[in-house]
C-alpha positions as CSV (number, residue, x, y, z in Angstrom):
1,M,46.0,-16.0,24.3
2,E,44.6,-19.0,26.2
3,F,40.9,-19.3,26.9
4,K,40.0,-19.5,30.6
5,L,36.6,-21.3,31.0
6,D,36.1,-21.2,34.8
7,T,34.6,-18.2,36.6
8,Y,34.6,-16.9,40.1
9,C,30.9,-17.5,40.4
10,G,30.8,-21.0,39.0
11,L,29.4,-20.3,35.6
12,Y,31.1,-22.3,32.7
13,C,32.4,-19.9,30.1
14,G,32.7,-22.8,27.6
15,A,28.9,-22.8,27.1
16,C,28.7,-19.1,26.4
17,P,27.7,-18.4,22.8
18,V,30.3,-15.6,22.6
19,M,33.0,-18.0,23.7
20,I,31.9,-20.7,21.3
21,A,31.9,-18.3,18.4
22,H,35.4,-17.0,19.5
23,Q,36.8,-20.5,19.8
24,N,35.4,-21.5,16.4
25,G,36.9,-18.4,14.7
26,E,33.4,-17.0,14.1
27,L,33.6,-14.0,16.4
28,E,33.2,-11.3,13.7
29,A,30.1,-13.0,12.2
30,F,28.7,-13.4,15.7
31,A,29.3,-9.8,16.6
32,E,27.6,-8.7,13.3
33,R,24.6,-10.9,14.0
34,I,24.0,-9.4,17.4
35,R,24.9,-5.9,16.2
36,R,27.9,-5.3,18.4
37,D,31.4,-4.2,17.6
38,V,33.7,-7.2,17.7
39,E,35.8,-5.6,20.4
40,E,32.7,-5.5,22.7
41,V,32.4,-9.3,22.5
42,R,36.0,-10.4,22.3
43,C,36.5,-12.6,25.3
44,F,39.0,-15.1,26.6
45,G,37.0,-15.9,29.7
46,C,36.0,-14.3,33.0
47,K,39.5,-14.9,34.6
48,S,41.4,-13.4,31.6
49,D,42.4,-9.8,30.9
50,T,40.1,-9.7,27.8
51,V,36.4,-10.1,28.6
52,A,33.3,-9.1,26.8
53,S,31.9,-5.7,27.7
54,F,28.9,-7.2,29.5
55,C,31.2,-9.3,31.7
56,A,33.8,-6.6,32.4
57,T,31.5,-4.8,34.9
58,C,30.4,-8.0,36.7
59,E,30.4,-7.2,40.5
60,M,31.3,-10.7,41.4
61,R,34.3,-10.8,39.1
62,Q,35.6,-7.5,40.4
63,C,35.0,-8.5,44.0
64,A,36.6,-11.9,43.9
65,N,39.5,-10.7,41.8
66,G,40.0,-7.8,44.1
67,K,40.1,-10.1,47.2
68,G,42.4,-12.5,45.5
69,Y,39.9,-15.4,45.4
70,D,39.7,-18.0,42.7
71,F,36.1,-18.7,43.5
72,C,33.2,-17.0,45.3
73,F,33.0,-19.9,47.7
74,Q,36.2,-18.8,49.3
75,C,34.5,-15.7,50.6
76,E,32.8,-15.6,54.0
77,E,30.2,-13.2,52.6
78,L,28.7,-15.8,50.2
79,P,25.9,-15.6,49.4
80,C,26.2,-11.9,49.0
81,D,23.6,-9.6,47.3
82,P,25.4,-9.6,43.9
83,F,25.7,-13.4,43.9
84,V,22.0,-13.8,44.8
85,A,20.9,-11.3,42.1
86,F,23.1,-13.1,39.5
87,R,21.8,-16.5,40.5
88,D,18.1,-15.5,40.6
89,T,17.9,-13.4,37.4
90,K,15.0,-14.2,35.2
91,E,16.8,-12.8,32.2
92,W,19.5,-15.5,32.2
93,P,18.0,-18.5,34.0
94,Y,21.1,-20.7,33.4
95,H,22.7,-18.6,36.1
96,A,20.7,-20.7,38.6
97,A,23.3,-23.5,38.2
98,V,26.1,-21.6,39.9
99,P,25.7,-22.8,43.5
100,K,25.7,-26.4,42.3
101,N,28.7,-25.8,40.1
102,L,30.6,-24.2,42.9
103,A,29.8,-27.1,45.1
104,R,31.1,-29.5,42.4
105,I,34.3,-27.5,42.0
106,R,34.9,-27.7,45.7
107,E,34.3,-31.5,45.6
108,V,36.4,-32.5,42.6
109,G,38.6,-29.5,41.9
110,V,38.6,-27.1,39.0
111,T,40.5,-29.4,36.5
112,A,38.1,-32.3,36.8
113,W,35.1,-29.9,36.8
114,L,36.3,-28.3,33.6
115,E,36.6,-31.8,32.0
116,E,33.1,-32.6,33.1
117,Q,31.7,-29.4,31.8
118,D,33.5,-29.7,28.5
119,A,31.8,-33.1,28.0
120,R,28.5,-31.9,29.3
121,W,28.3,-29.0,26.8
122,R,29.1,-31.1,23.7
123,C,26.6,-32.6,21.3
124,P,26.3,-36.4,22.1
125,K,26.0,-37.1,18.4
126,C,28.8,-35.0,16.7
127,G,30.8,-33.6,19.6
128,A,30.2,-29.9,18.7
129,K,30.0,-27.4,21.5
130,F,26.6,-25.9,22.3
131,A,25.5,-23.0,24.4
132,W,23.5,-22.9,27.6
133,Q,20.2,-22.0,25.9
134,D,20.6,-24.2,22.8
135,E,18.0,-26.9,22.3
136,T,19.5,-28.4,19.2
137,C,23.1,-28.7,18.0
138,K,23.9,-26.1,15.4
139,R,26.2,-28.5,13.5
140,C,24.1,-31.6,13.2
141,G,20.6,-30.7,14.4
142,E,20.6,-33.2,17.2
143,G,18.6,-32.3,20.3
144,V,20.8,-31.3,23.2
145,S,20.3,-31.0,27.0
146,N,20.5,-27.3,27.7
147,Y,20.8,-25.5,31.0
148,K,17.3,-26.8,32.2
149,A,18.8,-30.2,32.9
150,D,21.2,-28.6,35.5
151,L,18.5,-27.0,37.6
């Protein structure tokens, strides 16, 4: 199955630690480390038919998909209550980047945005992918620019 790294809300799935583990063939070890069943974390991205259990119940995913939208910005109700709650959560502060990401997708298109995001979430020294909250590259130890640079 193909990984789909764009989301309805503007979050980049390619910087998700679950996705990185899955793409690197390390999903079983990742699931064990976070004490979850591997099927709970198996994910091919928000816009796929196989999403991690914690993304399967996302209100924005369900809403946009149900309305036939590719992105939340296509909806006249944006910013809706679920979007605002997602954006403003203290638990996952990297969600605050979604309005900026959606604006960028509108500006350059999803293909160019995905290319930008792929480059942005790679270690400048070794090219390994890193996650939103990472401060150092897990492969080479180089410092990386995590989500805080996008706020």
